PyMOL commands that place a pseudoatom at each C-alpha (Angstrom):
pseudoatom trace, name=CA, resn=MET, resi=1, chain=A, elem=C, hetatm=0, pos=[0.000, 0.000, 0.000]
pseudoatom trace, name=CA, resn=TYR, resi=2, chain=A, elem=C, hetatm=0, pos=[1.199, 3.525, -0.685]
pseudoatom trace, name=CA, resn=THR, resi=3, chain=A, elem=C, hetatm=0, pos=[2.352, 5.919, 2.017]
pseudoatom trace, name=CA, resn=LEU, resi=4, chain=A, elem=C, hetatm=0, pos=[-0.645, 7.703, 3.485]
pseudoatom trace, name=CA, resn=HIS, resi=5, chain=A, elem=C, hetatm=0, pos=[0.911, 10.744, 5.100]
pseudoatom trace, name=CA, resn=MET, resi=6, chain=A, elem=C, hetatm=0, pos=[1.310, 12.437, 1.703]
pseudoatom trace, name=CA, resn=TYR, resi=7, chain=A, elem=C, hetatm=0, pos=[-2.472, 12.840, 1.573]
pseudoatom trace, name=CA, resn=ASP, resi=8, chain=A, elem=C, hetatm=0, pos=[-2.493, 14.848, 4.782]
pseudoatom trace, name=CA, resn=VAL, resi=9, chain=A, elem=C, hetatm=0, pos=[-2.410, 18.304, 3.253]
pseudoatom trace, name=CA, resn=HIS, resi=10, chain=A, elem=C, hetatm=0, pos=[-1.493, 20.866, 5.895]
pseudoatom trace, name=CA, resn=CYS, resi=11, chain=A, elem=C, hetatm=0, pos=[-1.722, 23.918, 3.654]
pseudoatom trace, name=CA, resn=THR, resi=12, chain=A, elem=C, hetatm=0, pos=[-5.294, 24.238, 4.923]
pseudoatom trace, name=CA, resn=PHE, resi=13, chain=A, elem=C, hetatm=0, pos=[-3.979, 24.460, 8.508]
pseudoatom trace, name=CA, resn=SER, resi=14, chain=A, elem=C, hetatm=0, pos=[-5.927, 21.388, 9.514]
pseudoatom trace, name=CA, resn=SER, resi=15, chain=A, elem=C, hetatm=0, pos=[-5.360, 17.676, 9.326]
pseudoatom trace, name=CA, resn=PHE, resi=16, chain=A, elem=C, hetatm=0, pos=[-7.676, 15.580, 7.184]
pseudoatom trace, name=CA, resn=TYR, resi=17, chain=A, elem=C, hetatm=0, pos=[-7.003, 12.473, 9.212]
pseudoatom trace, name=CA, resn=LYS, resi=18, chain=A, elem=C, hetatm=0, pos=[-7.669, 12.046, 12.892]
pseudoatom trace, name=CA, resn=ASN, resi=19, chain=A, elem=C, hetatm=0, pos=[-6.779, 8.320, 13.028]
pseudoatom trace, name=CA, resn=ARG, resi=20, chain=A, elem=C, hetatm=0, pos=[-3.315, 6.821, 13.339]
pseudoatom trace, name=CA, resn=TYR, resi=21, chain=A, elem=C, hetatm=0, pos=[-4.071, 3.239, 12.277]
pseudoatom trace, name=CA, resn=ASN, resi=22, chain=A, elem=C, hetatm=0, pos=[-3.678, 2.184, 8.640]
pseudoatom trace, name=CA, resn=ASN, resi=23, chain=A, elem=C, hetatm=0, pos=[-7.124, 0.633, 8.093]
pseudoatom trace, name=CA, resn=LEU, resi=24, chain=A, elem=C, hetatm=0, pos=[-8.831, 3.661, 9.627]
pseudoatom trace, name=CA, resn=LEU, resi=25, chain=A, elem=C, hetatm=0, pos=[-6.584, 6.013, 7.657]
pseudoatom trace, name=CA, resn=ILE, resi=26, chain=A, elem=C, hetatm=0, pos=[-7.372, 4.222, 4.419]
pseudoatom trace, name=CA, resn=LYS, resi=27, chain=A, elem=C, hetatm=0, pos=[-11.112, 4.300, 5.126]
pseudoatom trace, name=CA, resn=THR, resi=28, chain=A, elem=C, hetatm=0, pos=[-10.821, 8.021, 5.838]
pseudoatom trace, name=CA, resn=LEU, resi=29, chain=A, elem=C, hetatm=0, pos=[-8.858, 8.475, 2.628]
pseudoatom trace, name=CA, resn=PHE, resi=30, chain=A, elem=C, hetatm=0, pos=[-11.508, 6.710, 0.576]
pseudoatom trace, name=CA, resn=SER, resi=31, chain=A, elem=C, hetatm=0, pos=[-14.207, 8.841, 2.157]
pseudoatom trace, name=CA, resn=ILE, resi=32, chain=A, elem=C, hetatm=0, pos=[-12.442, 11.864, 0.615]
pseudoatom trace, name=CA, resn=ILE, resi=33, chain=A, elem=C, hetatm=0, pos=[-11.225, 10.542, -2.733]
pseudoatom trace, name=CA, resn=PRO, resi=34, chain=A, elem=C, hetatm=0, pos=[-12.948, 8.031, -4.990]
pseudoatom trace, name=CA, resn=LEU, resi=35, chain=A, elem=C, hetatm=0, pos=[-12.175, 4.376, -4.417]
pseudoatom trace, name=CA, resn=PRO, resi=36, chain=A, elem=C, hetatm=0, pos=[-9.911, 3.184, -7.242]
pseudoatom trace, name=CA, resn=ASN, resi=37, chain=A, elem=C, hetatm=0, pos=[-11.127, 0.378, -9.437]
pseudoatom trace, name=CA, resn=ILE, resi=38, chain=A, elem=C, hetatm=0, pos=[-10.025, -3.173, -8.710]
pseudoatom trace, name=CA, resn=THR, resi=39, chain=A, elem=C, hetatm=0, pos=[-7.370, -3.121, -11.466]
pseudoatom trace, name=CA, resn=GLU, resi=40, chain=A, elem=C, hetatm=0, pos=[-5.628, -0.166, -9.782]
pseudoatom trace, name=CA, resn=TRP, resi=41, chain=A, elem=C, hetatm=0, pos=[-5.572, -1.855, -6.368]
pseudoatom trace, name=CA, resn=PRO, resi=42, chain=A, elem=C, hetatm=0, pos=[-2.054, -3.093, -5.460]
pseudoatom trace, name=CA, resn=SER, resi=43, chain=A, elem=C, hetatm=0, pos=[-1.923, -6.829, -6.090]
pseudoatom trace, name=CA, resn=ASP, resi=44, chain=A, elem=C, hetatm=0, pos=[0.426, -7.341, -3.137]
pseudoatom trace, name=CA, resn=SER, resi=45, chain=A, elem=C, hetatm=0, pos=[-1.799, -5.461, -0.670]
pseudoatom trace, name=CA, resn=ILE, resi=46, chain=A, elem=C, hetatm=0, pos=[-2.636, -7.231, 2.581]
pseudoatom trace, name=CA, resn=ILE, resi=47, chain=A, elem=C, hetatm=0, pos=[-5.780, -5.108, 2.781]
pseudoatom trace, name=CA, resn=ASN, resi=48, chain=A, elem=C, hetatm=0, pos=[-8.891, -6.498, 1.113]
pseudoatom trace, name=CA, resn=TYR, resi=49, chain=A, elem=C, hetatm=0, pos=[-10.281, -4.213, -1.625]
pseudoatom trace, name=CA, resn=GLU, resi=50, chain=A, elem=C, hetatm=0, pos=[-13.859, -5.355, -1.019]
pseudoatom trace, name=CA, resn=SER, resi=51, chain=A, elem=C, hetatm=0, pos=[-13.781, -4.036, 2.556]
pseudoatom trace, name=CA, resn=PHE, resi=52, chain=A, elem=C, hetatm=0, pos=[-13.866, -0.480, 1.173]
pseudoatom trace, name=CA, resn=ILE, resi=53, chain=A, elem=C, hetatm=0, pos=[-16.773, -0.866, -1.231]
pseudoatom trace, name=CA, resn=GLY, resi=54, chain=A, elem=C, hetatm=0, pos=[-19.753, 1.194, -0.107]
pseudoatom trace, name=CA, resn=ILE, resi=55, chain=A, elem=C, hetatm=0, pos=[-17.852, 3.818, 1.886]
pseudoatom trace, name=CA, resn=GLN, resi=56, chain=A, elem=C, hetatm=0, pos=[-19.754, 7.078, 1.687]
pseudoatom trace, name=CA, resn=GLU, resi=57, chain=A, elem=C, hetatm=0, pos=[-17.820, 9.784, -0.146]
pseudoatom trace, name=CA, resn=TYR, resi=58, chain=A, elem=C, hetatm=0, pos=[-17.719, 13.220, 1.444]
pseudoatom trace, name=CA, resn=ASP, resi=59, chain=A, elem=C, hetatm=0, pos=[-17.693, 16.543, -0.307]
pseudoatom trace, name=CA, resn=LEU, resi=60, chain=A, elem=C, hetatm=0, pos=[-14.120, 17.831, -0.404]
pseudoatom trace, name=CA, resn=PHE, resi=61, chain=A, elem=C, hetatm=0, pos=[-15.460, 21.398, -0.032]
pseudoatom trace, name=CA, resn=ALA, resi=62, chain=A, elem=C, hetatm=0, pos=[-16.976, 20.406, 3.325]
pseudoatom trace, name=CA, resn=CYS, resi=63, chain=A, elem=C, hetatm=0, pos=[-13.855, 18.515, 4.414]
pseudoatom trace, name=CA, resn=ILE, resi=64, chain=A, elem=C, hetatm=0, pos=[-11.562, 21.464, 3.772]
pseudoatom trace, name=CA, resn=GLN, resi=65, chain=A, elem=C, hetatm=0, pos=[-14.150, 24.054, 4.799]
pseudoatom trace, name=CA, resn=SER, resi=66, chain=A, elem=C, hetatm=0, pos=[-13.341, 26.423, 1.970]
pseudoatom trace, name=CA, resn=ASN, resi=67, chain=A, elem=C, hetatm=0, pos=[-15.379, 27.868, -0.869]
pseudoatom trace, name=CA, resn=ASP, resi=68, chain=A, elem=C, hetatm=0, pos=[-12.260, 28.465, -2.947]
pseudoatom trace, name=CA, resn=SER, resi=69, chain=A, elem=C, hetatm=0, pos=[-12.788, 26.274, -6.008]
pseudoatom trace, name=CA, resn=HIS, resi=70, chain=A, elem=C, hetatm=0, pos=[-9.178, 26.815, -7.148]
pseudoatom trace, name=CA, resn=LEU, resi=71, chain=A, elem=C, hetatm=0, pos=[-7.890, 25.470, -3.825]
pseudoatom trace, name=CA, resn=ILE, resi=72, chain=A, elem=C, hetatm=0, pos=[-10.184, 22.441, -4.065]
pseudoatom trace, name=CA, resn=LYS, resi=73, chain=A, elem=C, hetatm=0, pos=[-9.125, 21.655, -7.650]
pseudoatom trace, name=CA, resn=PHE, resi=74, chain=A, elem=C, hetatm=0, pos=[-5.473, 22.035, -6.637]
pseudoatom trace, name=CA, resn=ILE, resi=75, chain=A, elem=C, hetatm=0, pos=[-5.834, 19.669, -3.678]
pseudoatom trace, name=CA, resn=GLU, resi=76, chain=A, elem=C, hetatm=0, pos=[-7.774, 17.160, -5.805]
pseudoatom trace, name=CA, resn=LYS, resi=77, chain=A, elem=C, hetatm=0, pos=[-4.703, 16.879, -8.038]
pseudoatom trace, name=CA, resn=PHE, resi=78, chain=A, elem=C, hetatm=0, pos=[-2.733, 15.619, -5.019]
pseudoatom trace, name=CA, resn=LEU, resi=79, chain=A, elem=C, hetatm=0, pos=[-5.470, 13.237, -3.906]
pseudoatom trace, name=CA, resn=LEU, resi=80, chain=A, elem=C, hetatm=0, pos=[-5.236, 10.722, -6.703]
pseudoatom trace, name=CA, resn=PHE, resi=81, chain=A, elem=C, hetatm=0, pos=[-4.753, 7.081, -5.768]
pseudoatom trace, name=CA, resn=LYS, resi=82, chain=A, elem=C, hetatm=0, pos=[-1.937, 6.284, -8.192]
pseudoatom trace, name=CA, resn=PRO, resi=83, chain=A, elem=C, hetatm=0, pos=[1.222, 8.299, -7.497]
pseudoatom trace, name=CA, resn=LYS, resi=84, chain=A, elem=C, hetatm=0, pos=[2.041, 8.623, -11.204]
pseudoatom trace, name=CA, resn=ASP, resi=85, chain=A, elem=C, hetatm=0, pos=[-1.298, 10.377, -11.778]
pseudoatom trace, name=CA, resn=ARG, resi=86, chain=A, elem=C, hetatm=0, pos=[-0.758, 12.991, -9.045]
pseudoatom trace, name=CA, resn=ILE, resi=87, chain=A, elem=C, hetatm=0, pos=[0.457, 16.495, -9.777]
pseudoatom trace, name=CA, resn=SER, resi=88, chain=A, elem=C, hetatm=0, pos=[4.232, 16.854, -9.639]
pseudoatom trace, name=CA, resn=CYS, resi=89, chain=A, elem=C, hetatm=0, pos=[6.046, 19.452, -7.568]
pseudoatom trace, name=CA, resn=LYS, resi=90, chain=A, elem=C, hetatm=0, pos=[7.160, 21.167, -10.766]
pseudoatom trace, name=CA, resn=ASN, resi=91, chain=A, elem=C, hetatm=0, pos=[3.583, 21.405, -12.031]
pseudoatom trace, name=CA, resn=ALA, resi=92, chain=A, elem=C, hetatm=0, pos=[2.323, 22.540, -8.620]
pseudoatom trace, name=CA, resn=LEU, resi=93, chain=A, elem=C, hetatm=0, pos=[4.685, 25.508, -8.311]
pseudoatom trace, name=CA, resn=PRO, resi=94, chain=A, elem=C, hetatm=0, pos=[2.679, 27.873, -10.559]
pseudoatom trace, name=CA, resn=TYR, resi=95, chain=A, elem=C, hetatm=0, pos=[-0.277, 27.601, -8.159]
pseudoatom trace, name=CA, resn=PHE, resi=96, chain=A, elem=C, hetatm=0, pos=[1.800, 29.327, -5.506]
pseudoatom trace, name=CA, resn=ASN, resi=97, chain=A, elem=C, hetatm=0, pos=[2.348, 32.324, -7.772]
pseudoatom trace, name=CA, resn=LEU, resi=98, chain=A, elem=C, hetatm=0, pos=[-1.342, 33.064, -8.292]
pseudoatom trace, name=CA, resn=LYS, resi=99, chain=A, elem=C, hetatm=0, pos=[-2.329, 36.541, -7.179]
pseudoatom trace, name=CA, resn=LYS, resi=100, chain=A, elem=C, hetatm=0, pos=[-5.644, 37.060, -5.437]
pseudoatom trace, name=CA, resn=GLU, resi=101, chain=A, elem=C, hetatm=0, pos=[-7.831, 39.599, -7.159]
pseudoatom trace, name=CA, resn=LYS, resi=102, chain=A, elem=C, hetatm=0, pos=[-8.381, 42.719, -5.101]
pseudoatom trace, name=CA, resn=PRO, resi=103, chain=A, elem=C, hetatm=0, pos=[-12.020, 43.653, -4.564]
pseudoatom trace, name=CA, resn=ASN, resi=104, chain=A, elem=C, hetatm=0, pos=[-13.117, 46.881, -6.232]
pseudoatom trace, name=CA, resn=ALA, resi=105, chain=A, elem=C, hetatm=0, pos=[-12.787, 49.841, -3.899]
pseudoatom trace, name=CA, resn=LYS, resi=106, chain=A, elem=C, hetatm=0, pos=[-16.078, 51.580, -3.242]
for i in range(1, 106): cmd.bond("trace and resi %d" % i, "trace and resi %d" % (i + 1))
show_as sticks, trace
zoom trace
């Protein structure tokens, strides 16, 4: 199974995961991101794929408690099951250069 701590995104100043045990962490993970299909599941995993079927998915907006759609889309790029599908550091850097639009002065 892949390392789980990489999913714990602290840029929101809060931890996604409150549990320290792998099975509970994985269940929490799959309540935030979609469960991968059976062909993506690691064949050498000691954890049974079927035990995660039916986990209720939560809205990432509610989990992060932000209405910033750009932040959510950015975080979703990190929360992909397969490491090769996740955003790379190089591709993530431009997100840190985005300027917030200033509200019109009245």
